[in-house]
C-alpha positions in Angstrom: -11.1 33.6 -4.9 -9.0 36.7 -4.3 -7.0 38.4 -7.0 -3.6 36.9 -6.1 -5.0 33.3 -6.1 -6.8 34.0 -9.4 -3.6 35.3 -11.1 -1.7 32.1 -10.1 -4.6 30.0 -11.2 -4.7 31.6 -14.6 -1.0 30.9 -15.1 -1.6 27.3 -14.1 -4.6 27.1 -16.5 -2.6 28.4 -19.4 0.4 26.2 -18.5 -1.7 23.1 -18.4 -4.2 23.7 -21.2 -2.5 26.1 -23.7 -4.6 28.7 -25.6 -7.6 30.0 -23.6 -10.0 32.8 -24.6 -11.0 35.5 -22.1 -14.6 34.1 -22.0 -13.2 30.6 -21.2 -11.2 32.0 -18.4 -14.1 34.1 -17.1 -16.3 31.0 -17.1 -13.7 28.9 -15.4 -13.1 31.4 -12.6 -16.6 32.7 -12.4 -15.8 36.3 -13.1 -16.3 38.8 -15.9 -14.3 39.1 -19.1 -13.4 42.7 -18.0 -11.8 41.2 -14.8 -9.9 38.7 -16.9 -8.5 41.5 -19.2 -7.3 43.3 -16.1 -5.7 40.1 -14.7 -3.9 39.4 -18.0 -2.6 43.0 -18.0 -1.4 42.5 -14.3 0.4 39.3 -15.3 2.2 41.0 -18.2 3.3 43.8 -15.9 4.6 41.2 -13.4 6.9 39.8 -16.1 4.9 36.7 -17.2 5.5 36.3 -20.9 2.1 36.0 -22.5 1.0 35.6 -26.2 -2.3 37.1 -27.4 -4.0 36.3 -30.7 -7.5 37.5 -31.7 -9.9 34.6 -31.8 -7.5 32.2 -30.0 -7.1 34.1 -26.7 -4.0 33.9 -24.5 -1.1 31.5 -24.0 2.2 31.4 -22.3 5.4 31.7 -24.4 7.1 28.4 -25.1 9.5 27.3 -22.4 7.9 29.4 -19.6 7.1 27.4 -16.4 6.3 28.4 -12.9 9.0 27.6 -10.3 8.7 24.1 -8.8 5.9 23.7 -6.3 6.9 23.3 -2.6 5.8 20.0 -1.1 5.7 18.9 2.5 7.3 15.6 3.3 3.9 13.9 3.5 2.7 15.4 0.2 5.9 14.4 -1.6 5.7 10.9 -0.1 2.1 10.4 -1.2 3.0 11.6 -4.7 6.0 9.3 -4.9 4.0 6.3 -3.5 1.3 7.0 -6.0 3.8 6.9 -8.9 5.3 3.7 -7.5 1.8 2.1 -7.4 1.1 3.2 -11.0 4.5 1.8 -12.1 3.5 -1.6 -10.6 0.0 -1.6 -12.1 0.3 -0.5 -15.7 2.1 -1.3 -18.9 5.6 -0.4 -19.9 4.7 3.0 -21.3 2.9 4.2 -18.2 5.5 2.6 -16.0 8.2 4.7 -17.7 6.0 7.8 -17.3 5.4 7.1 -13.6 9.1 6.5 -12.9 10.0 9.7 -14.8 7.4 11.7 -12.7 8.9 10.2 -9.5 12.4 11.3 -10.4 11.1 14.8 -11.2 9.2 15.1 -7.9 12.3 13.9 -5.9 14.5 16.2 -7.9 12.7 19.4 -6.9 12.6 18.6 -3.1 14.8 20.8 -0.9 17.7 18.9 0.5 16.4 19.0 4.1 13.2 17.2 3.0 14.8 14.5 0.9 15.9 12.3 3.8 12.6 12.0 5.6 10.8 11.5 2.2 13.3 8.7 1.3 12.7 7.2 4.7 9.0 7.1 4.3 9.1 5.9 0.7 11.5 3.2 1.7 9.3 2.1 4.6 5.9 1.8 2.8 4.8 -0.7 0.2 1.5 -1.3 -1.5 0.7 -4.7 -3.0 -2.7 -5.5 -4.4 -6.0 -3.7 -4.1 -6.9 -1.2 -1.4 -9.5 -1.4 1.3 -11.5 0.7 3.7 -9.5 0.3 6.9 -11.2 0.3 10.3 -10.7 3.4 12.4 -8.7 1.5 15.0 -6.3 0.3 12.2 -6.0 3.8 10.9 -5.0 4.9 14.4 -2.3 2.2 14.6 -1.1 3.1 11.2 -0.4 6.6 12.2 1.4 5.5 15.4 3.5 3.0 13.5 4.4 5.5 10.7 5.6 7.9 13.4 7.6 5.0 15.1 9.3 4.2 11.8 10.3 7.9 11.2 11.5 8.3 14.8 13.1 4.8 15.0 11.2 4.1 18.2 10.4 0.7 19.6 6.8 -0.3 20.0 5.0 -2.6 22.5 1.6 -4.3 21.8 -0.5 -7.4 22.4 -0.7 -9.7 19.4 -3.5 -12.1 18.5 -3.3 -14.8 15.9 -6.0 -17.1 14.6 -4.8 -19.9 16.9 -4.3 -17.7 19.9 -7.9 -16.9 20.6 -8.4 -19.4 23.3 -7.1 -20.2 26.8 -4.4 -22.6 25.6 -2.9 -20.1 23.2 -3.4 -16.6 24.7 -2.3 -13.4 23.0 1.4 -12.6 23.5 3.0 -9.3 24.6 5.5 -8.1 22.0 8.1 -5.4 21.7 9.4 -4.8 18.2 11.5 -2.4 16.2 9.3 -1.4 13.2 11.3 -1.3 9.9 8.5 -0.9 7.4 4.8 -1.1 6.5 3.3 -3.1 3.7 -0.3 -2.9 2.3 -1.0 -6.3 0.8 -4.1 -8.3 0.0 -6.3 -5.5 1.5 -4.6 -5.5 4.9 -1.7 -3.6 6.5 1.3 -5.4 7.9 4.3 -4.2 9.8 7.7 -5.9 9.5 10.5 -5.5 12.0 12.6 -7.1 14.6 10.6 -8.9 17.3 12.4 -9.0 20.6 10.3 -11.9 21.8 11.3 -14.2 18.9 14.7 -12.6 18.4 14.1 -12.4 14.6 12.5 -10.3 11.9 8.7 -10.9 11.9 5.6 -9.5 10.3 2.4 -8.5 12.2 -1.1 -7.7 10.9 -2.3 -4.4 12.3 -5.8 -5.7 12.8 -4.5 -8.2 15.3 -2.5 -5.7 17.4 -4.0 -4.3 20.6 -2.7 -1.8 23.2 -0.1 -0.3 20.9 2.4 2.0 22.6 5.4 3.8 21.4 8.4 3.4 23.7 11.3 5.7 24.5 13.9 3.2 23.3 15.2 3.9 19.8 16.8 1.6 17.3 18.9 1.7 14.1 17.3 0.1 11.0 19.7 -2.3 9.3 21.4 -0.6 6.3 20.6 -3.5 4.0 16.9 -3.7 4.8 14.6 -3.1 1.9 10.8 -3.1 1.9 9.4 -5.5 -0.7 6.9 -8.3 -1.0 9.4 -10.9 -0.2 10.8 -8.9 2.8 7.7 -9.7 4.9 8.3 -13.4 4.4 11.9 -13.4 5.5 10.9 -15.1 8.8 8.9 -17.8 7.1 10.8 -21.1 6.6 8.1 -23.8 6.2 7.4 -24.7 2.6 3.9 -25.6 1.6 2.9 -27.1 -1.7 -0.8 -27.4 -2.7 -2.4 -28.7 -5.9 -5.6 -27.0 -7.1 -8.1 -28.5 -9.6 -7.8 -26.9 -13.1 -11.4 -25.7 -12.7 -10.4 -23.2 -10.0 -6.9 -22.3 -11.2 -8.1 -18.9 -12.5 -9.8 -18.0 -9.2 -6.7 -19.0 -7.2 -4.6 -16.6 -9.3 -7.1 -13.8 -8.6 -7.2 -14.4 -4.9 -3.8 -15.7 -3.8 -2.7 -16.3 -0.3 -0.5 -13.6 1.2 2.2 -16.3 1.7 2.3 -17.4 -1.9 5.8 -17.4 -3.4 5.2 -19.3 -6.7 2.5 -20.6 -8.9 2.7 -22.8 -12.0 0.5 -24.9 -14.3 1.2 -28.7 -14.2 -0.5 -31.6 -16.0 -2.3 -32.5 -12.7 -3.5 -29.0 -11.9 -2.4 -25.6 -10.6 0.5 -25.9 -8.2 1.0 -23.2 -5.6 4.0 -22.9 -3.4 3.8 -21.0 -0.1 6.3 -20.1 2.6 4.9 -19.9 6.2 6.0 -19.8 9.8 3.6 -22.6 10.8 0.9 -24.7 9.2 -2.0 -22.6 10.6 -0.9 -19.5 8.7 -2.6 -21.0 5.6 -5.1 -23.4 7.1 -8.2 -21.2 6.7 -7.2 -20.2 3.1 -6.8 -23.8 2.1 -10.0 -24.9 3.7 -11.9 -22.2 1.8 -11.2 -24.1 -1.5 -12.8 -27.2 -0.2 -12.5 -30.3 -2.3 -10.7 -28.4 -5.1 -7.3 -28.4 -3.3 -5.0 -31.1 -2.1 -2.0 -30.4 0.1 1.1 -32.2 -1.2 3.4 -31.2 1.6 4.2 -31.0 4.5 2.6 -34.1 6.0 1.9 -32.1 9.2 -0.4 -29.8 7.2 -2.1 -32.7 5.5 -2.9 -34.1 9.0 -4.1 -30.7 10.2 -6.5 -30.2 7.2 -7.8 -33.7 7.7 -8.5 -33.1 11.4 -10.2 -29.8 10.7 -12.4 -31.4 7.9 -13.3 -34.3 10.3 -14.3 -31.8 13.0 -16.5 -29.9 10.5 -18.1 -33.2 9.5 -19.0 -33.9 13.1 -20.5 -30.4 13.5 -22.9 -31.0 10.6 -23.7 -34.6 11.7 -24.7 -33.3 15.2 -26.8 -30.6 13.6 -28.5 -33.2 11.3 -29.2 -35.5 14.3 -30.8 -32.7 16.3 -33.1 -31.9 13.4 -34.2 -35.5 13.1 -35.2 -35.6 16.8 
């Protein structure tokens, strides 16, 4: 560490930790006490108001702070997103502290940085726990973040669970990306789909051949990124009743499409909003006999057909073993 860096580090150390002895500073910065004495003298000559007390060491005078740090747009966005996440995850005391920190960070940004930082902060949302994303998802995430900032349309091929066969091939899409949401350990983008002529959400893991186009767009002024925002395109209501024995686990691992949950005398009632029945088919099947679909009837039929198909698979396996 050169002298300039060490002088700054000493001020930060005193600002953050209060009284520090010369030997403490020497140990922290891996240098000699003699060097620390010279550094303290240099800081005093530079106008830094220092207090010195035998046995206690050195401290900054009350009220002295370094000028605000200069953040890049990406650095400020990460700090603000982090404070947003802490505000969501902790109690009222820490929520207030996180919101206060967020206001302070935003307040020290130069005017020219505030708009891109606001745009990024308003286009990213974290819900639930994190995950180790695959490298291909990370690459798409970078492309889409750039597309959001530059308001550029994107083109990609999109796969769904029910499109992985010849009868339901992947579709080519063009979309105006409005925002990114990290929910239930996966990244989703929400924006205007030109194929469906509506706002839709897409899971990044199911996107292939992503390309940024030259066409630009204007994001709607009233668009906000929030948990419900990704469900705006979903209109089919699903109600499922879970056995009381699994209610706790359903609350721990809810479906991405869940909009309400409540305890009833019969069990744990979950309401979901989806585009189509297959959006929640796999999640419901994962609960086996502990869940019963109340509506719609079309989903009841789909679950019954899938269960029957599974029964046939195991019957055929059992018959082969008997031969």
